[in-house]
N, C-alpha and C positions, 0 to 999 in steps of 0.2 A: 504494500500500500504506500503510495507516494504522499508525503506530508506537504500540505499546502504552505508556500512561503509566507512569512509574516509581511503583510502589506504595510509599508511605511511611506508616508508622504511628508516632506519637509517644506517649510516656508522658504522659498528661494527669492523672495523679494529683495533681500540684501545683495543679490547678484547683479541687480540692475543698476545702472548709473556708475558713478565713481566708487571704487572699492575702498571703503573704510575698514576699520578693524573687524567689524561684524561681517562685512562682505567677504573679507579674506578668510575668516573662520569658516563661513558657510561653504565657500568654494573648496577649501582644502578638505573639509570634512566630507563633502560630496565625492571628491576625487577618491578618497580612501574607501568610502562606503561602496562606491562602484566596483572597486577591486575585491572587496570582501563579501559582497552581497551573496553571490552564489554559494560560497562555502559556509556562510552564516545562515543560510535559509531566509534571505530577505528579498523582497521585491521593492525596489526604491523608486519612488516618484517624487516629483517636485512641482509645487504650484507657486504662483506669484499673485499677491493681492495688488493688482494693478490693472487699470483699464487699457491704457495704451502700451505699457511696457511688457504686457504678457506675451506679445508676439516675439519679443526679443529673447525670451527665456530659453527656447530650444538651443540657440547658438551658444548659450553660456553653460550648458550642461555637459558632463563627461559622457563618454560612450557607455551605453548600458543603463543610463538613467533617462527616463522619459518625462516630459512635462505632463501635468495632470490639471484638469479643471478648466474653468471658463474665465474670461476676463471679468474682473469685478473691481470697482473703485475702492481703494484702500480707506479713504476717509469715510465713505458711506458705511463700509463694513465696521470700522472701529466705532462709529457713532451708534450703530445698531447693537454691537456687542457690549458697549458700555451700559446699555439699558436692559437688554434681554438676551437670553442664550439663543439668538437667532440672527442670521441663518446658520445652521450647523455645517460643519466642514463637509459632511457627506453630500449635502445639497450642491456644493461647489465642485467637489472632486470625485464623487462616487464612493463606493464602499472602500473602507480602509481600516486597518487594525490599530495603527498608531499614527498620530499626527504630532510632528515635532515643530514646536515654535522656536525657531532659531534666533528670533529678534524680539523677545520679551512678550509678544502678544499671542496668546493661545486661543485659537478659534474654539467655540463651543462644539460639542459633538453629541450625536445620538448614542453611538456604540463605541466609537474609537477611543482608545486610551490616549491621554495627553501627556507629552513630554515637553517641558518648558525649560529653555536655557535662560538663566538670569546672569547676565554678564557683570553687573554691578548694581548697587542700590543708591548711588549718589543722588539720584533724582528725588529720593524720599525726603532728604534734608533740605534740598534747594530746588523745589519745583519751579520757582521763579526763573531758574536758569535754563529750563528746557526750551527747545526751539518751539515756535508757535504751533508746528504740526504735531508736537509731542505733549501738548498740555494735558491730555487725558491719560498719559502713561501711568501715573501712580495708581489710579483706580483700576485700570486694566490689568496691571501686574498683580495687584493684591487679589483681584478676582481670579486671575489665571493660576496663581499659586494655590488657591483654595481648591480649584478644580483639577489641577494636574495630578496625575498618578505619580509622576517622578519629576523632580526639579534637578537640572544639571547646572553646575557652577564651574567656572574655570579654575578656581583656587579654593583652598580650605578657608581662607579669610572670608570670601564671599559666602561660602556655605554656612559659616557661623552667623553672618548677618541675616541670611535667609531664615535661619532658625529663630533668631532673636527678633527680627523686624517683621517677618511675615508669618511666624508661627508654624512653619513647616517642620514636621518631625525629622529627626536624623535619618531614619530608615527610608525616607522618601527622597533623599538627596544622593546624587552620584556626582563626584568631582571628576571632571573631564578636562584636564589641563591641555592647553593649546600646544601646538607644535611649531617646528621651524622647518621651512622648506630646505632641502639639502643645498640648493643654490646659494644660500647665505654663507655657508661655510667656505665656499671657494670664490666668493665675490672679490673682484679686483678693484682697487681704488680707481677713480676716474683718470682717464688718459688726457692728453693735451686737448684733443678735440672735444671731449665731454666737458672739460673745465671751461673751455671757451664758450660752448653752447649754453651751459648753465651758469656762467659767470661766477665760477667758484674761485675763491682765493687759494693761495698755497696751503694755508692752515686755517681751519675753521671748526667751530663748535656747531652742533646740529640739534635742532628740535624737530621731532616728527610727530604729527598728530593733527586732527581736526581742531581748528581754533574755536574752542568753547571754554566757558569760564572755569570749569574744574581742572583744566590742564595747567593752570598756573602761569600762563604767558605773561601776565602783568608782573608777577614776582620775578620771573626770569629776566624780563627787560630791565627792571630796576637793578637787579643784581649784576647784569652784564654792563650796564652803564657805570656802576660803581667799581667794576673790575677793569680798570683802564688798560691793564696789561694782558687781558684775556684776548684770545683770537676772535676774529669776526664771528658773528652768529648768523646761521642760515636757518630759516623757518620753512619747513616742508610740510605740506598737508593742505587739505581742503579749507575753504574760507570759513565755514562754520557759522556761528551766531553769537549773540551776546554783545556786550560793549566793545567797541572798536579799541584795540590796544594801540597806544601811541608810540611810534618809533621816533626817538629824539635824535638819533644819529644814523641816517640812512646809509652812510658809508661803512658803518660797522655792523649793521643789521640788514639783512636782505630777505625778502619774502620770495620763496621759490614756487609757491603754489603746489597744486597736486602733481605728483610725479608718477609716471608709469613704474611698475615694480622693477623693471630692468634698470632704469635710471636710479631709482631709490636705493637699490642694493649697492651700486657703485658709490653713490654719495655717502651712504652710511659707512662703507668700508674705508673711505678716505678721510673720515672725520677724526679730529683730535679727540673728540669725545661726544657721545650722545647725552643730551641733557633732557630729562623729563621731570619737571618740577610739579607734578600733578598733586592736587589736594586729595583726590580719591581716584583709584583705579580698581578694576576688577581683575586685571591680569597684567597689562603692560607689554603687549607683544613687541613694540619697538625695542624694549629693553633686552628681550631674549634674542632678537635678531641682531642687535648690536654686539651682544656677547658672542654670537655665532661668528661674527666678523672679527672677533678678537679685540675690539676697541674698548677703551674705558667708558664707563657709564656713571653718570651723576644723576641721582634721583632722590625723591623724598623718602621719608620713613613710613609712608602709607603701608599698611599691613600686607596687601597683595604684592606690592613692589618688592618689599623685603623678602617675601616668600619666593617669588619668581627669581630674583637675583641670586639667592642662595649664597650670600657672602661675597659675591663677585662684583659689587657695585659700591660706590660711595654714596651714603645716604645722609641727607640733611633734613632737619625738621621742616615739616610742612609750613610754608609761609615765611620762613626765615631768610630774609633778603641778605643779611650780612653773612650767614653761613654759606649760602649759595655763592655769593661773590667770592669768598675765600676759595671755595672749591673750583670755581671757574678760573681764577688766577693761577692756581696750582697746576692746571692742565698745561699751561704754556711751557713749563719747565719739565714736564713729565715725559720720560723716555718710554718707548714701547718695549717692555720686557717680554722677550719671546716666551718665557716660561709662564708669565702671567697671562699673556694672550692665549696660550695653549690651554691653560686652566679654564679660562672663560669659555672657549670653544667646547671643551670637554663637558662643562656644566650644561651648556645649551643643547648638546647632543642627547641629553637625557629626555628632552621633550620632543616627541615625534607626533606627526598627524596620524600615523597608524595607531599609536596608543590611544590617542584622542578618539578615533573612530571605534576602536574595540571597546573602550569604556562606554561610548554612546550606545553601541549595540547592546551592551549589558543593560543599559537604562531602558531600551526598547523592550527587552524581554521581561524585565521587572515590571514595567508598566502594564504589559499585557497579562502578566501573571500565569 
């Protein structure tokens, strides 16, 4: 007798548009699930809660993963789900055993078991800092956490918060640490052509991330201005939202905007250090990718960042401009010790997307029971 595969559908909406951290997580997870599906007894499908972007979904999927469902406007769905458990996921994608909400919002279901990934809970403390399109996120996530059979988190730090802030039992949480693409470990610093095209100075500090309030860009710019001997600062990432940060010296601070991953890897590999002064993070993927490149990392002592860095980064207190300025100044004289760089890479190699996918499959099975 042949056992029917477990039918899983994931929210692939983060695959559309520019890839932020959640988009990269979703893409990497799907790539691994596609390779593991047959052996794990899964049938993997992907839907997108988008009216116009749904047509582009097929081109973003790995071989063996098929699009599911019909185009539907995300805003209308979220507005409906914030009031009633309608429409259920089965009405949009057909019969499914497990629905995986990769981006905080878990659709209601008639029979499907829900798996919810909670990347962080920063928005619970500062809902005023959410983008206009995300104003309903706190209520939707609280409701999703109540309905989900299993909640996935990228770190144990976030798992603790989910227990404390959302009231989810420990036995309903699966920690699924993110991974590093192997290309990061062999990334080469930018050559002369790339330096000219991206206007990179010989030595530079690098911030990577969407410009949003919790990333601490205001603290970083103040610290960098105070550290007169620090290398120039490059800001890479999507424009984001929130109050516009003021750059007082455009000769020492340059906005690069969103970079394709092939360029991003080279820019990271050539940096004197990656700086991530976030007030709150759920994982901090740029930290792990910088460690894979072997470069120094300066970040805050936010619990998830300390967990992910594993002793291979310099941590400063959240919001401490003076401590961050001292750390930035020290980078200018710091030599790249091959043994230290090797230790950073070794630590980063412990995080793989294959392991993330295997843990996620465990979550699917636990959800279905």
